[in-house]
N, C-alpha and C positions, 0 to 999 in steps of 0.2 A: 503492500500500499504506499502510495506516495504522499509524504507529509507536506509537500511544497503546494503552496496556493498562488494564484496571480494577484498582485497588489496594483488596484488602480489609484492613481492619483486624483486628491480632490480637486475641484476648480481653483480653490487658492494657491494649491501647490503647483499647478500647471501654469497659472499666472506668475507665479514667483520664478520658476523656471525660465519662463519666457522673458524675464525682465533680467537675467543673468547677463552681464557685461560681455562674457565669452560668448555666450550663444548668440546675442544681438549682433556682435561682430561677424561671426560665421555666417549668420542669416542674411546680413546686409550687403555682403560682397556679391558681385555680378558672376563670379565663377560658381561652377557647381558646388554644393556643399562639401562632398567627398575630397575635392580638390583643396579646399580651405582647411579641412581637418587634417588632410595629408601634410599640408604647409607647416601647420602647427606642429605636427609629429616630428617633422624633419628640423624644424627650427628649434625646438626645444628638446630634442633628443629622448622622445618619450613613445611609449606605445600608444595605438589609437584608443585603447581602452581608458587611459588616462584622461584623454581629452574628452571622451564621453562622460566619464564620472564628474568632470568638471562642469561640463555643460548642463548636467542634471543636477547639480547642486550636491552630489553625493559626498564629496569631500573637497576641501581647498587644495590649490596646486601646493607642492611642498615649497619649502622657503628658498631653495636653490633656484627653483624656476618661477616664482610669484613674481618679482619684478620684471623679469624677461617677458612673461605672457601679457603682464599689464602694459609694457611698452608696445608689444604687437598689437593688441586690441585697443589702444589709445585710451586707457582707463587709469584712473588714480587709484591708488591703494584705499584711500579714504571711500571712494565712490563705491568700489568693489565691496569692502567690509560693510558699507551701509547696506547694500543689497544683501550681503551674507546674513547680517544681523536681523533683516526683516523677515527672515524664513518664518513661516506659517508655524503656529503651534503644533498641529498636527504632524507635521514634518519632523518636528524635535522629538516627538514621542514614538515614532515608528522606526524601522529599518528603513532606511532611504534608499530607493530603488529607481532606475530610470523606467520610464513607462513600459509596462508590458513584462517586465522581468518577475521572476518568482523568487520568494524567500522560503526559508524553512519555518513552518509556524511556530516551532518552539523557540525561535530568535526573536518573535515580536514581543514576548512577554518580559 
């Protein structure tokens, strides 16, 4: 029996994720989305999964790359942290996952 279940984000979480400065930079560029993500992967020396986690607000970029990514997306640390700190309460209380991913149900308690 599979104990994993799909976690659907609330409208507040979806809006919060769309306001992410990294995601806004990716969505605003004229190139295909995959090319913009690949650019970040190459410039920052990270795996694609790390960029997706930053886009979805799962975690913050590590300190070694934080200033580099903010320079690329042209965002101040204050602006980025203001967005991060505006995380909806329900996001803080659950295991944060990008849309459609599954989590182990015992990890949510």
